[in-house]
C-alpha positions, 0 to 999 in steps of 0.5 A, a space after each residue: 065885825 065877824 060874819 058867817 055864811 055857807 058860801 062867800 062870793 068874793 068880787 061883786 061883778 057880773 060873775 059874782 052877782 050871777 053866782 050869788 043869785 044861783 046859790 040863793 035860788 038854791 036856798 044857800 046862805 050866801 054873802 057877796 063880798 066886794 072890795 069897792 063901794 058899788 057892785 057891777 065891776 067892769 060894768 059901770 053906768 053913770 048918769 050925766 045930764 039925764 043920759 046913762 053912760 057906760 064907762 065899762 062894758 057897753 055891748 050885749 055881744 053875741 046877743 042872740 044867746 046872751 043871757 043879759 038880753 032876757 035879764 034886761 026884760 025881767 028888770 024892765 030895761 030897754 034893749 036897743 037892737 041897732 047894730 054898731 057901725 064899727 066897719 064904717 067910716 062916716 063920709 069916708 073922712 080921713 080914710 078913703 074907700 080904697 084905704 078901707 078896703 086895703 086895711 080890711 084886706 090886711 086884717 083878713 089876711 092876718 086872720 087867714 094866716 092865724 087859722 091856716 098857718 099859725 106861727 109856732 110862737 102862737 104870737 099874733 104879731 108873728 102872723 103879720 106880714 113884715 113891713 106891712 103898711 097896715 100894721 099900726 091899724 092891726 095893732 089898734 084893732 087888737 087893742 079894741 078887741 083884746 085890750 093889747 097889741 098883737 105882740 101880747 096876744 095868743 093866736 089860739 086864745 083869740 081864735 077860741 073867742 072868734 070861732 064862738 062869737 057872733 056879730 050881733 051886738 046890741 045895747 042897753 039904753 039905760 046902761 049895761 052897768 045899771 042892768 048888772 047892778 039891778 040884778 044884784 038887788 036884794 042880795 046880801 052884800 058886804 061892800 068896801 070889804 077887800 079880802 086879803 087872805 083865805 085861810 084854809 087850815 081849819 074845817 071852815 074857811 077864814 076869809 080875812 078882811 080889814 073889817 074883820 073875818 068872815 067864816 064860810 064853808 066855801 068860797 067863789 073867787 071872782 076878782 080880776 086876774 090882775 088882782 090875783 096875780 098881784 098877790 092881793 089875796 093870800 091863798 096859802 100853799 097849793 095855789 101856785 098854778 092858779 096864780 100863774 094862770 092868772 098872770 098868763 091871762 092879764 087884763 088888757 086896757 080899754 077905756 071910754 071917754 064921753 064928750 058932750 056935742 053941741 049941735 050935730 043934728 046933721 050926723 046920723 045916730 051911731 055914725 062911726 069914725 076911726 080917728 087915725 087908721 095909720 096909728 096904733 094909738 088912736 080912738 074909735 068914735 061913735 057919734 050921737 050914740 042912741 041919737 044923743 048929743 054925745 060922742 063916745 070914744 073908746 081907746 084900747 091897748 096902747 091907746 088906752 095906756 097912753 090916755 091913762 098916762 095923759 089923764 082925763 083932760 089929756 085924753 079929751 084933748 087928744 080925742 078932740 084933736 083927732 075929731 077936729 082933724 076929721 071934722 074941721 076945727 070949728 068942732 073944737 068949740 062944740 065938744 066938751 068932756 063929760 066923763 071917762 074911765 081909767 080902769 088900770 087905775 082902779 085898785 080893785 080891778 087894774 085893767 080892762 078885760 083878759 087876753 092870754 099871753 102867747 103860748 098860754 091859751 090853756 091858762 083859762 082852763 087851769 084858772 077855772 079848775 078848783 084845786 081845793 073843793 072849797 074854793 072855786 074861781 069864776 069871772 070872764 077870764 075863766 070862760 073858754 070862749 066868751 072871755 072879755 064879755 059880761 055874758 062870759 063872766 055871768 056864765 062862769 059864775 053860774 057854772 061855779 055855783 052849780 059846781 059847789 051845789 054838786 059837791 
């Protein structure tokens, strides 16, 4: 197989789809090249029992300015404007009101120190009061937010996101992943085509894949930072700074688990429970999301790593144990594993979403700045303030496409 295109977009997630769309609208001959057998990347919806389950991205973060809200309307998807209840503990189970206030105070104190008196290390863990009772809780929260514990998180990078984000988070009833995939309809694509090298020694790029070479005048690379840093694509000389930047922006870990729930009509839709506020390895649980007979669990950071090591059955057993500790042991017979993710084991992705290592917040700008006018980079890790989100990936793809059009 030998293919040609004016531009090859490498990576079929939100950034790649956005870039391909924008170039196509400008009349450019563009080919979207994806290593896996589907489009959408870390936005992936599966359907079980007639219900759309997002195994990856699930929330339209900063919804007031999230372009996917408008795209949902264009593609006939339903936006559910019900806000999450992450700060609530249903019936205060296992987490008394006094403890909730103390834990929230510890988080507020951490954020104040990060803003007013950040340690020279730029390491979030160094802004936590030593010996604090709620340190495991803070690491669990960091796992959900950043995909990594506070010891691995740059304060400057974290604040760049926190200062730009809003607290308006909505959902797509038919699945965020399904929406992203729908936006790719009609695009010229090559699936199951992993790129192993980009040869820049000739007038045209030679993009090497196991299925044959692709000739292109330019490329936009949107693969994950873990794939880039792992050397999956050989760029030749001159890209050391870019690859080092990718290594400084590793993907953290964030995984989902869905449990079928028998009964439970007494529980309000979208009720929330934190499994164990005293442990860094714990799940955050949404009971009856969208009013459906399900429990949606999320694990982040250390928790996600532990669940991936345990496998889906082990993760489900852990989640059911945490839920039964709060709800009562009779719930054990009412819960059953339906689906789950292990993004760290996806060869062409290798993790959840990016965070900057301490002292390396500037790596996002390095990754986003092309060192060769023919090769641009995009993806959530390139976003200065909306990293870790689908809309950040989308906006970076649009920016990369516009930069190529301006060249």
